N, CA and C atoms as a LAMMPS dump frame, in Angstrom:
ITEM: TIMESTEP
0
ITEM: NUMBER OF ATOMS
420
ITEM: BOX BOUNDS ff ff ff
-5.0000000000000000e+02 5.0000000000000000e+02
-5.0000000000000000e+02 5.0000000000000000e+02
-5.0000000000000000e+02 5.0000000000000000e+02
ITEM: ATOMS id mol type element x y z
1 1 1 N 192.528 443.357 327.058
2 1 2 C 192.332 441.748 327.464
3 1 3 C 190.796 441.603 326.71
4 2 1 N 189.808 441.795 327.326
5 2 2 C 188.502 441.65 326.981
6 2 3 C 188.495 441.69 325.499
7 3 1 N 188.597 442.341 325.393
8 3 2 C 188.854 442.596 323.584
9 3 3 C 189.243 441.035 322.533
10 4 1 N 190.279 440.998 323.526
11 4 2 C 190.904 439.711 322.489
12 4 3 C 190.065 438.401 323.275
13 5 1 N 189.628 438.702 323.896
14 5 2 C 189.006 436.606 324.548
15 5 3 C 187.598 437.314 323.665
16 6 1 N 187.637 437.765 323.756
17 6 2 C 186.236 438.298 323.135
18 6 3 C 186.446 438.282 321.352
19 7 1 N 186.918 438.825 320.99
20 7 2 C 187.787 438.011 319.667
21 7 3 C 188.07 436.998 318.872
22 8 1 N 188.679 435.765 320.257
23 8 2 C 189.28 434.645 320.385
24 8 3 C 187.67 433.868 320.208
25 9 1 N 187.106 434.275 321.087
26 9 2 C 186.156 432.829 321.438
27 9 3 C 184.687 433.652 319.872
28 10 1 N 184.37 434.868 319.097
29 10 2 C 184.415 435.434 318.575
30 10 3 C 184.85 433.711 317.391
31 11 1 N 185.742 434.402 317.31
32 11 2 C 186.609 434.026 315.864
33 11 3 C 186.178 431.778 316.334
34 12 1 N 186.756 431.281 316.962
35 12 2 C 186.115 429.828 318.056
36 12 3 C 184.678 429.976 316.486
37 13 1 N 184.04 430.027 317.529
38 13 2 C 182.715 430.014 317.22
39 13 3 C 182.275 430.132 315.67
40 14 1 N 182.881 431.584 314.869
41 14 2 C 182.892 430.819 313.229
42 14 3 C 183.72 429.609 312.769
43 15 1 N 184.985 430.143 313.227
44 15 2 C 184.982 428.699 312.722
45 15 3 C 184.745 427.274 312.754
46 16 1 N 183.982 426.895 313.824
47 16 2 C 183.569 426.347 314.469
48 16 3 C 182.142 425.29 312.815
49 17 1 N 181.59 426.473 312.484
50 17 2 C 180.784 426.962 311.412
51 17 3 C 180.757 426.409 310.301
52 18 1 N 182.255 426.046 310.173
53 18 2 C 182.517 425.594 308.405
54 18 3 C 182.496 424.175 308.667
55 19 1 N 182.572 423.953 309.749
56 19 2 C 182.258 421.907 309.361
57 19 3 C 181.455 421.954 309.306
58 20 1 N 180.453 422.836 309.355
59 20 2 C 179.433 421.971 309.766
60 20 3 C 178.663 421.928 308.787
61 21 1 N 178.995 422.129 306.814
62 21 2 C 178.439 421.869 305.796
63 21 3 C 179.718 421.308 304.832
64 22 1 N 179.266 420.399 303.917
65 22 2 C 179.822 419.407 303.341
66 22 3 C 179.214 420.165 301.68
67 23 1 N 180.666 419.499 301.278
68 23 2 C 179.595 420.002 299.531
69 23 3 C 180.258 418.602 299.112
70 24 1 N 179.095 418.063 297.872
71 24 2 C 178.646 416.76 297.02
72 24 3 C 178.751 416.48 295.531
73 25 1 N 178.509 415.717 294.726
74 25 2 C 178.027 415.764 293.631
75 25 3 C 177.279 415.278 293.719
76 26 1 N 175.865 415.564 293.044
77 26 2 C 173.941 415.58 292.799
78 26 3 C 173.936 415.379 291.569
79 27 1 N 173.419 413.907 291.081
80 27 2 C 172.854 413.791 289.469
81 27 3 C 172.254 411.898 290.184
82 28 1 N 171.128 412.089 288.87
83 28 2 C 170.245 411.061 288.669
84 28 3 C 170.635 410.222 287.644
85 29 1 N 170.619 409.491 287.722
86 29 2 C 170.826 407.96 286.982
87 29 3 C 172.278 408.72 285.041
88 30 1 N 172.795 409.686 285.374
89 30 2 C 173.881 409.359 284.869
90 30 3 C 175.044 407.949 284.691
91 31 1 N 175.461 407.874 282.666
92 31 2 C 176.042 406.669 282.918
93 31 3 C 177.73 407.548 282.691
94 32 1 N 178.23 406.288 282.781
95 32 2 C 179.968 406.605 282.612
96 32 3 C 180.453 408.035 283.473
97 33 1 N 179.859 407.859 284.77
98 33 2 C 180.303 408.833 285.443
99 33 3 C 180.491 410.721 285.684
100 34 1 N 179.77 410.418 284.845
101 34 2 C 179.508 411.866 284.016
102 34 3 C 179.775 412.827 285.117
103 35 1 N 178.574 412.841 286.45
104 35 2 C 178.529 414.154 286.536
105 35 3 C 179.318 414.179 287.625
106 36 1 N 180.628 413.898 287.644
107 36 2 C 181.609 414.31 288.45
108 36 3 C 182.324 415.609 288.032
109 37 1 N 181.677 416.14 287.906
110 37 2 C 182.324 417.509 286.666
111 37 3 C 181.877 419.262 288.143
112 38 1 N 182.485 419.93 287.89
113 38 2 C 181.62 421.27 288.964
114 38 3 C 180.445 421.836 288.721
115 39 1 N 179.824 421.394 287.263
116 39 2 C 178.848 421.902 287.307
117 39 3 C 177.81 420.529 288.26
118 40 1 N 177.787 419.529 288.543
119 40 2 C 177.028 419.141 288.803
120 40 3 C 177.52 418.856 291.101
121 41 1 N 178.634 419.912 291.816
122 41 2 C 178.808 420.047 292.665
123 41 3 C 177.61 421.145 293.425
124 42 1 N 176.931 420.497 294.834
125 42 2 C 176.422 421.483 295.44
126 42 3 C 176.584 421.288 296.707
127 43 1 N 176.28 421.992 298.055
128 43 2 C 176.59 422.355 298.753
129 43 3 C 175.302 421.657 299.616
130 44 1 N 175.567 420.743 300.765
131 44 2 C 174.362 419.998 301.042
132 44 3 C 173.809 420.658 302.246
133 45 1 N 172.781 420.201 302.652
134 45 2 C 172.155 421.516 304.351
135 45 3 C 172.288 421.546 304.841
136 46 1 N 172.796 422.295 305.668
137 46 2 C 173.861 422.687 306.685
138 46 3 C 172.989 421.696 307.945
139 47 1 N 173.947 420.983 309.117
140 47 2 C 173.427 419.911 310.318
141 47 3 C 173.083 419.297 309.691
142 48 1 N 171.787 419.133 308.326
143 48 2 C 170.745 418.132 308.564
144 48 3 C 171.586 416.595 307.606
145 49 1 N 172.073 416.919 306.126
146 49 2 C 172.53 415.924 305.487
147 49 3 C 174.605 416.276 305.505
148 50 1 N 175.184 415.353 306.134
149 50 2 C 176.291 415.846 306.595
150 50 3 C 177.344 414.281 305.973
151 51 1 N 176.395 413.755 305.15
152 51 2 C 177.203 412.649 304.241
153 51 3 C 177.065 413.316 302.335
154 52 1 N 177.678 411.749 302.203
155 52 2 C 177.395 412.486 300.427
156 52 3 C 177.243 410.614 299.983
157 53 1 N 176.115 410.355 299.238
158 53 2 C 176.418 409.246 299.191
159 53 3 C 176.071 408.922 297.044
160 54 1 N 176.563 407.728 297.468
161 54 2 C 176.586 406.94 295.223
162 54 3 C 176.326 405.615 295.725
163 55 1 N 175.475 405.49 294.973
164 55 2 C 175.045 404.308 294.065
165 55 3 C 175.45 404.196 292.619
166 56 1 N 175.055 403.031 292.481
167 56 2 C 176.797 402.64 291.536
168 56 3 C 175.337 400.816 291.121
169 57 1 N 173.992 401.3 290.051
170 57 2 C 173.223 400.729 289.052
171 57 3 C 173.636 399.523 288.172
172 58 1 N 174.224 398.422 287.865
173 58 2 C 174.01 397.61 286.754
174 58 3 C 172.997 397.095 286.143
175 59 1 N 172.63 397.834 284.644
176 59 2 C 171.523 397.927 284.304
177 59 3 C 172.147 397.495 282.719
178 60 1 N 171.474 397.237 281.86
179 60 2 C 171.585 395.882 280.805
180 60 3 C 172.106 396.771 279.848
181 61 1 N 171.98 398.255 280.016
182 61 2 C 172.872 399.24 278.965
183 61 3 C 173.855 400.031 280.093
184 62 1 N 174.142 399.241 280.543
185 62 2 C 175.118 400.003 281.822
186 62 3 C 175.312 400.33 282.482
187 63 1 N 176.339 400.974 282.764
188 63 2 C 176.88 401.295 284.978
189 63 3 C 175.775 402.739 284.592
190 64 1 N 174.555 403 285.62
191 64 2 C 174.235 404.176 286.075
192 64 3 C 175.219 404.935 287.857
193 65 1 N 174.917 406.378 287.31
194 65 2 C 175.05 406.235 288.961
195 65 3 C 174.183 407.239 289.524
196 66 1 N 173.769 407.32 290.412
197 66 2 C 173.261 408.281 291.426
198 66 3 C 174.182 408.976 292.099
199 67 1 N 174.374 409.752 292.277
200 67 2 C 175.043 410.673 293.801
201 67 3 C 173.835 412.067 293.936
202 68 1 N 174.077 412.147 295.447
203 68 2 C 173.684 412.867 296.144
204 68 3 C 174.379 413.634 297.507
205 69 1 N 173.55 414.76 298.532
206 69 2 C 173.909 414.792 299.858
207 69 3 C 172.87 413.854 300.593
208 70 1 N 173.268 413.409 301.734
209 70 2 C 172.6 412.888 302.852
210 70 3 C 172.529 412.483 303.576
211 71 1 N 171.337 411.918 304.64
212 71 2 C 172.355 412.598 306.423
213 71 3 C 173.058 411.273 307.038
214 72 1 N 173.704 410.768 307.653
215 72 2 C 174.401 409.739 307.872
216 72 3 C 173.724 408.599 308.282
217 73 1 N 172.371 408.248 309.235
218 73 2 C 171.622 407.817 309.305
219 73 3 C 170.882 407.003 308.212
220 74 1 N 170.285 408.349 307.435
221 74 2 C 169.703 407.212 306.245
222 74 3 C 170.325 406.706 304.844
223 75 1 N 171.764 407.528 304.837
224 75 2 C 172.517 406.748 304.177
225 75 3 C 173.008 405.184 304.435
226 76 1 N 173.289 405.401 306.103
227 76 2 C 173.926 404 306.265
228 76 3 C 173.011 402.916 306.355
229 77 1 N 171.736 403.565 306.887
230 77 2 C 170.753 401.897 306.789
231 77 3 C 170.717 401.855 305.122
232 78 1 N 170.276 402.795 304.146
233 78 2 C 170.19 402.396 302.371
234 78 3 C 171.91 401.492 302.023
235 79 1 N 172.465 402.158 302.788
236 79 2 C 173.672 401.206 302.181
237 79 3 C 173.936 398.937 303.244
238 80 1 N 174.077 399.616 303.865
239 80 2 C 173.597 398.366 304.639
240 80 3 C 172.454 397.553 303.84
241 81 1 N 171.212 397.948 303.586
242 81 2 C 169.986 397.555 303.506
243 81 3 C 169.993 396.825 302.244
244 82 1 N 171.378 397.318 300.851
245 82 2 C 171.382 397.384 299.62
246 82 3 C 172.794 396.644 299.061
247 83 1 N 172.734 395.953 300.79
248 83 2 C 174.964 395.493 300.831
249 83 3 C 174.497 394.191 300.161
250 84 1 N 173.771 393.543 300.198
251 84 2 C 173.326 391.723 299.608
252 84 3 C 172.837 392.213 298.007
253 85 1 N 172.629 392.647 297.725
254 85 2 C 172.132 393.368 295.868
255 85 3 C 173.392 393.426 295.083
256 86 1 N 174.043 394.161 295.601
257 86 2 C 175.586 394.014 295.396
258 86 3 C 176.992 393.1 295.128
259 87 1 N 176.347 393.232 293.751
260 87 2 C 177.278 392.027 292.708
261 87 3 C 177.971 392.162 292.123
262 88 1 N 177.512 393.176 291.507
263 88 2 C 178.155 393.676 290.006
264 88 3 C 177.816 393.096 289.456
265 89 1 N 177.274 392.378 288.863
266 89 2 C 176.183 391.858 288.085
267 89 3 C 175.152 392.398 287.705
268 90 1 N 174.526 392.398 286.594
269 90 2 C 173.525 392.671 286.195
270 90 3 C 172.603 392.931 287.305
271 91 1 N 172.111 393.891 286.949
272 91 2 C 171.035 394.649 288.61
273 91 3 C 171.421 394.607 289.658
274 92 1 N 173.073 394.765 289.636
275 92 2 C 173.35 395.108 291.427
276 92 3 C 173.22 396.886 291.319
277 93 1 N 172.84 396.537 292.941
278 93 2 C 173.067 397.61 293.638
279 93 3 C 173.619 398.415 294.084
280 94 1 N 174.806 399.033 294.695
281 94 2 C 175.94 399.38 295.792
282 94 3 C 175.221 400.761 296.145
283 95 1 N 175.552 401.061 297.49
284 95 2 C 175.06 402.178 297.654
285 95 3 C 176.321 402.194 298.757
286 96 1 N 177.693 403.298 299.04
287 96 2 C 177.96 403.378 299.635
288 96 3 C 178.081 405.159 300.423
289 97 1 N 178.254 405.382 301.564
290 97 2 C 178.615 406.643 301.855
291 97 3 C 179.515 407.35 302.937
292 98 1 N 180.725 408.235 302.603
293 98 2 C 181.357 408.735 302.824
294 98 3 C 180.98 411.001 303.427
295 99 1 N 182.636 410.996 304.254
296 99 2 C 181.743 412.212 304.506
297 99 3 C 182.568 413.385 304.729
298 100 1 N 183.818 413.118 304.343
299 100 2 C 184.475 414.279 302.876
300 100 3 C 183.99 414.906 302.099
301 101 1 N 184.682 416.673 302.348
302 101 2 C 184.268 416.685 300.726
303 101 3 C 184.111 416.542 299.155
304 102 1 N 183.868 415.935 298.323
305 102 2 C 183.101 415.833 297.395
306 102 3 C 183.764 414.266 296.676
307 103 1 N 183.741 413.541 298.239
308 103 2 C 184.079 412.016 298.472
309 103 3 C 183.111 410.918 297.447
310 104 1 N 182.017 411.388 296.966
311 104 2 C 181.165 411.064 296.064
312 104 3 C 181.697 410.477 294.854
313 105 1 N 182.454 411.477 294.434
314 105 2 C 183.17 411.791 292.831
315 105 3 C 184.615 410.828 292.922
316 106 1 N 185.137 410.51 292.085
317 106 2 C 185.76 409.844 290.983
318 106 3 C 187.213 409.647 292.088
319 107 1 N 187.711 408.418 292.074
320 107 2 C 188.729 408.331 293.414
321 107 3 C 190.048 408.551 292.485
322 108 1 N 190.167 409.467 293.684
323 108 2 C 191.352 410.212 293.46
324 108 3 C 193.131 409.776 294.433
325 109 1 N 194.332 409.52 294.417
326 109 2 C 195.594 408.937 294.371
327 109 3 C 195.461 409.273 295.052
328 110 1 N 195.789 408.822 297.331
329 110 2 C 196.066 409.944 298.309
330 110 3 C 196.984 410.065 298.304
331 111 1 N 197.225 411.148 298.812
332 111 2 C 199.065 411.98 298.658
333 111 3 C 199.608 411.827 299.66
334 112 1 N 201.177 411.56 299.824
335 112 2 C 201.44 410.547 300.62
336 112 3 C 201.731 411.641 302.113
337 113 1 N 200.829 411.062 302.851
338 113 2 C 202.002 411.539 305.011
339 113 3 C 203.362 412.537 304.301
340 114 1 N 203.527 413.954 304.917
341 114 2 C 204.506 414.313 305.128
342 114 3 C 204.78 415.341 306.62
343 115 1 N 205.873 415.528 306.98
344 115 2 C 206.06 416.333 307.373
345 115 3 C 205.536 418.302 307.857
346 116 1 N 205.403 418.089 306.405
347 116 2 C 205.449 419.473 305.763
348 116 3 C 203.517 419.732 305.787
349 117 1 N 202.63 419.443 306.101
350 117 2 C 201.728 419.424 305.845
351 117 3 C 200.91 420.424 306.555
352 118 1 N 199.973 420.74 306.033
353 118 2 C 199.599 421.507 307.133
354 118 3 C 198.535 421.249 307.856
355 119 1 N 198.366 422.137 309.352
356 119 2 C 197.168 421.221 309.946
357 119 3 C 194.938 421.123 309.25
358 120 1 N 195.025 420.367 309.502
359 120 2 C 193.211 420.132 309.1
360 120 3 C 192.608 421.696 310.029
361 121 1 N 191.864 421.833 309.262
362 121 2 C 190.765 422.694 309.731
363 121 3 C 190.441 422.707 311.003
364 122 1 N 189.967 421.363 311.349
365 122 2 C 188.942 420.952 311.826
366 122 3 C 189.964 421.172 312.8
367 123 1 N 191.204 421.165 313.683
368 123 2 C 191.975 421.739 314.283
369 123 3 C 192.507 423.168 314.907
370 124 1 N 191.487 424.428 314.475
371 124 2 C 191.195 425.368 314.425
372 124 3 C 191.7 426.297 315.427
373 125 1 N 190.346 425.106 315.613
374 125 2 C 189.601 425.729 316.996
375 125 3 C 189.592 425.463 318.042
376 126 1 N 190.574 424.72 318.41
377 126 2 C 191.129 424.15 319.853
378 126 3 C 192.377 424.596 320.415
379 127 1 N 193.293 425.106 318.605
380 127 2 C 194.579 425.639 318.352
381 127 3 C 194.736 426.958 318.732
382 128 1 N 193.738 427.473 318.199
383 128 2 C 193.35 429.379 319.303
384 128 3 C 192.51 428.732 320.122
385 129 1 N 191.977 428.177 321.016
386 129 2 C 191.858 427.971 322.86
387 129 3 C 193.576 428.281 322.801
388 130 1 N 193.806 426.715 322.368
389 130 2 C 196.183 426.892 322.909
390 130 3 C 196.569 428.199 322.88
391 131 1 N 196.154 429.117 322.373
392 131 2 C 197.223 429.833 321.745
393 131 3 C 197.202 430.683 321.93
394 132 1 N 195.605 431.106 322.432
395 132 2 C 194.992 432.992 322.769
396 132 3 C 194.562 432.599 324.889
397 133 1 N 193.525 431.867 324.881
398 133 2 C 192.939 431.811 326.485
399 133 3 C 193.776 431.232 326.913
400 134 1 N 194.656 429.607 327.093
401 134 2 C 195.177 429.234 327.85
402 134 3 C 196.177 429.851 328.829
403 135 1 N 197.387 430.742 328.021
404 135 2 C 197.972 431.95 328.532
405 135 3 C 197.527 432.703 329.658
406 136 1 N 195.875 432.946 328.603
407 136 2 C 195.232 433.938 329.794
408 136 3 C 195.026 433.698 330.809
409 137 1 N 194.157 432.26 330.684
410 137 2 C 193.532 431.29 331.929
411 137 3 C 194.798 431.268 333.26
412 138 1 N 196.206 430.768 333.228
413 138 2 C 197.083 430.802 334.381
414 138 3 C 197.854 432.246 334.174
415 139 1 N 197.511 433.105 334.535
416 139 2 C 197.976 434.18 334.342
417 139 3 C 197.962 434.901 335.75
418 140 1 N 196.313 434.374 336.231
419 140 2 C 195.25 434.65 337.464
420 140 3 C 196.461 433.738 338.579
């Protein structure tokens, strides 16, 4: 029984570490959103870079993109600081932040929610707790 409790706790701790790293697209000054392909995917620094950042710059020769990993604080400060320059016209700069994997890539259609959807990975440690530890705690 102790082995079962230890294995469950170890699984919860191991599984919780998965959610601490995010993947983003990363490129500098690319035109036409070209860097939203697999070769530009990077693993962000664990526990430091928890968001993806996307900059859209309107220049005389067209629209340029910068994409990268970022810390939430730095990204949110930058995006709010450039909000007044986000006009969509020449010399416009728009910075956006997001916190899901590869969210700084091209926009995708959202899937229609259904009852058959799988349980999100972030709920797995809690479900492990409910499945294994809760019955053990109520036996006493």
